[in-house]
C-alpha positions in Angstrom: 171.3 69.8 46.5 172.6 67.7 43.7 172.7 64.7 46.2 169.3 65.3 47.6 168.0 65.4 43.9 169.8 62.4 42.8 168.5 60.4 45.9 165.1 61.4 45.2 165.3 60.2 41.4 166.7 56.9 42.8 164.0 56.4 45.4 160.9 57.1 42.7 162.9 54.7 40.4 163.0 52.0 43.0 159.3 52.8 44.1 158.0 52.5 40.5 160.0 49.2 40.1 158.2 48.1 43.1 154.7 48.9 42.1 155.2 47.2 38.7 156.4 44.1 40.3 153.6 44.2 42.7 150.8 44.8 40.0 152.1 41.9 37.8 151.6 39.5 40.9 148.3 40.5 41.9 146.5 37.2 41.2 145.6 36.5 44.8 144.1 39.8 45.1 141.8 39.2 42.2 140.9 35.7 43.3 140.0 37.0 46.8 137.8 39.9 45.6 136.0 37.5 43.2 135.5 35.1 46.1 134.6 37.2 48.9 133.8 40.6 47.5 129.9 40.6 47.3 129.4 38.7 50.7 131.7 41.4 52.5 129.9 44.2 50.6 126.6 42.7 52.0 127.8 42.1 55.4 129.0 45.5 55.8 125.9 47.2 54.4 123.7 45.0 56.8 126.1 46.0 59.7 125.9 49.9 58.7 122.0 49.6 58.3 121.5 47.7 61.7 123.8 50.1 63.7 122.2 53.3 62.3 118.5 51.7 62.9 119.6 51.2 66.6 121.0 54.8 66.9 117.7 56.4 65.1 115.2 54.3 67.2 116.8 53.4 70.4 119.0 56.0 71.6 116.5 58.8 72.4 118.4 61.4 70.4 116.2 64.7 69.6 117.2 65.0 66.2 115.9 68.9 65.9 116.1 69.1 62.1 114.3 72.1 61.6 114.5 75.2 63.9 111.3 76.7 62.2 108.8 77.5 64.7 111.0 76.5 67.6 113.0 79.8 67.8 111.2 82.3 69.9 112.9 85.9 70.1 113.8 87.1 73.8 111.9 89.9 75.1 113.5 93.3 74.9 115.2 94.6 78.2 115.4 98.5 78.5 
């Protein structure tokens, strides 16, 4: 059990050091988001809206949102 705990602490120390190094060198990520963030967001929203508009209008799905007035009780059989 001692070896397991020691290995777990060692792994967490290595992981925290890796995260610290990774966060220190994230300049490329910031540049990417500053350059392409808004066009990607707009493109994704347009894609989502176009797919859902096709699904809603062209696939012929009966949506049946409310069962009120559509559900009829069966007649009682004796």
